[in-house]
N, C-alpha and C positions, 0 to 999 in steps of 0.2 A: 239632162244626163248627156254628157259629152260621148263620142264615138270611142275614144280609148277609154272612157269610165265603163261603158257598156263592153267593151271586150274584156276589161279586167273583171268585172262580175260574172259574165259568162264562164270566164275560166276558172273561178272559184267554184261556180256551180256544178261544172264538168258537164256543162248542156250548153250547146250553140242552137240558138231560135233561128227557125227559118224565116219567122214573123216577127223582127226584134220589137216591134210596136206592142206585141203581148207583153214583153218584159217591162215597158216603159211603163204601161197601163198598171200592171202589177206592183208597181213602185210608186204609184200616184196616191197618195193620202187624200181623203175627201176636202182637208182643208186647203190644201192648193187648188182647188177646180176654180174658184174665183178669180184668182190672181191670173192663173193660165189664161182662162176664156178672155178677161180683158185685154191681156197682151197680144192674142191673137185677133180678137175683135178690133184692135188698133192698128194691127198691120193688114187688116181687111181679109183675114181669114176666116174658116167655119169653125167658130167655137164650141160647135155642138159635137165635133169628134173628139173632144177630151172627155176622157172618163176617169173617175176614180177606181180603185181596186177592190170595192167592195163586191161587186158581182164574181169576180175571179176569185175572190176569198171564198164566198158560199160555195162556188164548184169546188175549190180547192180542199174544202173541209170535208166534202163529200166523197172526194177522190181518195183522201187521206185515210178516212173510216174503212174504205172498201179494201184497199189494198193492205192496211194494217191487219185486217180480219184474214185477208187471203194469205198473208205472210205466215201469220200464227198458226192457222190451221194446217200449211203445208208443213211448218217447222215443228211442229208439237203434236202429233197426231194421236198422242194419249191422253194431252189435257181435256179436262171438263169444260163445258161452258164458262162457269165462272172464273177458274182461270185464265180462260181465253179473254173473257170480258175485261177482267182486272188487269191483264197485261196490256191489253191494247189501250186502254185509258192511261195507263203508264207510258206507253210508246208516243201516243200523239196529244198528252196533256199540255197544256200553257207553258209549265216549266221547261219541257223537253223542247217544245218550238222556240220558246226564249233562247235556251243554250245554243241550238243549230243555229239560228240567225245570228247570233251573236259569234259563233265560231266563224259565220260567211262574211260578216262585217255587213251585212244589210245596211242598217241604220247609215252606213256611209254614202248609200245611193238613192236613198228616198227623195221624192219630191213632196215637200212639205210648203204650207202657208208659212207667212212670216211669225203669226203669232204663236203657232206650233212649233217653229223653229228656236223661238227664242224662250220656250217654255220644256227645253231638251226632248222634243219630240224625237229626236234619232235615236234616243236611249230608252225611251218608254216601251215597257215590255209589252203590251197591248198591240202597239202600233208595229214593231217589228215582227211580231209573231203572226198577225195579220197580213203583213205583207208577204211573210214565208207561204202562208196559205194559199196567198194569190198566186205566187211564183208556181205553186204547184197545179192550180188550176191552168195557168198560161201554158206549162208545159204539156199537160194533159189535150187541151185546143191545139196546141203546136204539132204536136207529133203523136198522140194517140196514148193509148193505156200503157203500151209498153216502156215507153220512155219515161212516164210518170213513174212506172213500178222501179225502173232501173235507178232513177232519181233519188226516191224515197230510201231503195233500199241501201244505199251509199250515205244519205244525210242522215237518216233516222234509226231505221231497224237494224242495221250491223251494231250502230254505236250503243243500243240498247241490250244488245247481247254480247257486249264486252264481259270478259270474265265469265264467259260460259252461262251466261243468262242468270247471274246472281242477281243483277241490276233490278230485272224484272221479279225474280223470285220474291224480292224485298219491296217490291213497288206499292203493296197495299198494307200498310199496317195498321191503318184504321179497321179494315175488317178483321184483320187479325186479333186485334187487341180486343173489338167487340165480341168475337167468338170465345176468347180466353175469359172474358168476365161473366158472360153469359153462362158458359159452362161449369162457373163456381157459383151463380145464383145471384151475380151483382147485376145492377142496372148497368144499362148503355152508358159509354162514357160520353161525358158533355166538353165540348171545346171553347174555350173562353178568350178572346182577343185580351191578352196583357197590356199591351201596348203596340204602337206603330212609330217607327223613325225614320228620318232621312226625307229628302224632298219627293215630289211625286213619282219622279222618272228612276228613282233607286231606293224604293221603299223596303223597310226591313220591317217584318210583321213578327210578333213574340207571341205565340200562343201557349194557353196552359190547357191541360187535359184532366178533368177531375171526375170522380167517381165516388158516391156515399159521403160527400162532403170536405173530400181529400183531394189535394192536387197532386196527381200521381208523377206529372213530369211536366218539361217544356220543352219549347223548341222554336227555331228561327228559320224564315227563310225570306226569299223575294216575293213570294205570294202566301196567300194563307193557306192554301191548299200543302205546299212544301213545308211549312212550318207544322202544319195539324200532324203530316205525315211522321216528322220528326220527332214531334213531340209523343206520338204514339210508338214509334220505335223505343224512345227512351223508357217509356212507361212499361212496356212488354219487357225490357231487358229487367228493369226494376223486379217486375210480378214474377218473372220466372226465375231470378235469383232467389227471391223470397221462398219459392215453392221450393227450389232445389235445396234451399239451406235446412228449409224445415222438414 
């Protein structure tokens, strides 16, 4: 990553690193390590200083869970543990991380191996979400919990609360559907993968939700979880309409 690219990404992040090497590591996918080390060894350098972002990702995941929990407890003092847990899952799930990573354009700045580059690694949901978690870990190591808190508040938490929290209130339709079915003596819903389309880095999953041998509804999304939530939402709307009509 060049100096100008480094400046561009830090501007997008709204955070300037005291130790820029942490950001470089956060953007280094494991596939790039063999090639980077070979290049450094050829130049006579110490290749062991090059690391991938997996340790930072591990740390960032823990920081993310902690600060999301703190934010929700502070913001919603009357919520139950269940509401807090479901809302935290919504705020920090894979889809939320992917969306945030795409808003920042993190894929442009990744360090990938040639093989991963050729297979569209810069657009793969798992890779860019992991890189974002690694950046969270890097921010925490660079200047502590307060900076990480401010970074996540701007990047994820406030975005999740757009529309007065309606996004989070609607975040776990699967649980709501199960409660609806159980309240009417029906067995739990079953989610079935109907089909998946597109290349690996742009998959679309089509999920159907079934109960008592009936397909209640279907949904699609870029992850199975997203598709399941959409299917559950559609099923709830259908079932609630039937109850209201009856």
